[in-house]
N, C-alpha and C positions, 0 to 999 in steps of 0.2 A: 698230545702226546699217546702213540698208541705201543702197548704193549704185547709182545706175541707169545705167550705160555707154549713149548712142545713139552709133551711128556713122553717118553719112548720105554716102552717095553722090551728088556734086552733077553734074549733065550737066556735061559739058567746057564751059568757057565763061562757066559762069554761079555761080562759088564766089564771088568779089565781090556780084554783086547777092543772093545768095542770104543771104548774110551780112550786108549792109545791111539787106536785108528783116527777117533775123532780129533783129537788133539792136534796128531803130526799132518793129517792130511784135510782132513774136512776144516778145521776152523782157521785156518790159511785162506782159505777160499771164501769161504761163507763170511767174512770179515770184510771183503771187499765189497759187500752187498748189505750187511747190515752191523749195528751195535750190538754185541754181547753185554748184556746186562750182570747177567750170573748164571752159574753151570752149576749141578748137585747131580747128587745120586743118592738113594735110599738105602738107608741101615735098617730102618724101624717102621712097620708098616709093610703094605704091597711092595715086596724085594724084586731087583732086578728093573728098577727105571733110574732112568736119568732125565732130570728137568733144565730147561734151559730157557731165558727168557732174552728176548730180542727187542729193541728200542726203533719206532718206526716214527717219523714226523705225522706223516697222514695213512690211510689206507689205500692211498692211491699209490705211494711212495712204494708202501710194500707191495705194492701188486708187481708195481714197474723193477722192482730189485729180486722178486722172485724170479719174475721171468727171466730176468738176465743171468740169475742162479742155474734155472732149469734148462738154460742155454750154454752154460758155461762147460765146455768142452773136458778139462779136468775134472767138473763134479762129476760128470756122466761118466766118465773113463775110470779115474783115480779113487775115486770117495765111492760112489753109490754100490757099484756092485758089490764089493766085500762089505760093506755097512748094513745092505740088505739082509744080507744071508743071517745077519746076527739079530733081526730084529721082529719081532712077533707082534707088537700093535704100536699105533701112534696115535696121539692125540694132540691138536691144536685150539689155542683158546686165543682170542683177540680181547683184552682187558684194556680197561680205559682208567686213569693214575683218578683218585678224588681229587679234591680240593685241597686236601691236609694229608696226603700223602706225602711220605719223605723223598719219595723217588717221584718225579716226573717227568 
């Protein structure tokens, strides 16, 4: 099992609007291509961040699903233009679960 952790830094003052847009527009599209493990926002430490984790069976599956997402017309027209205006930075990590991890 592979997990992708994405951390987005949102422009100050836009976190609520970003989360609303993601929940109503982005998430229904993304759920076609990946399994959401969790979604959080920061309150202490580096602010204006959202962190989400997605589960994939393999890196090959991830590559295929991400390509399908990038080809999705709704993703390109309904979600990305508005979302990108609110982003400052994006970081993506691929993580592997240990044999003792409660989430595998």
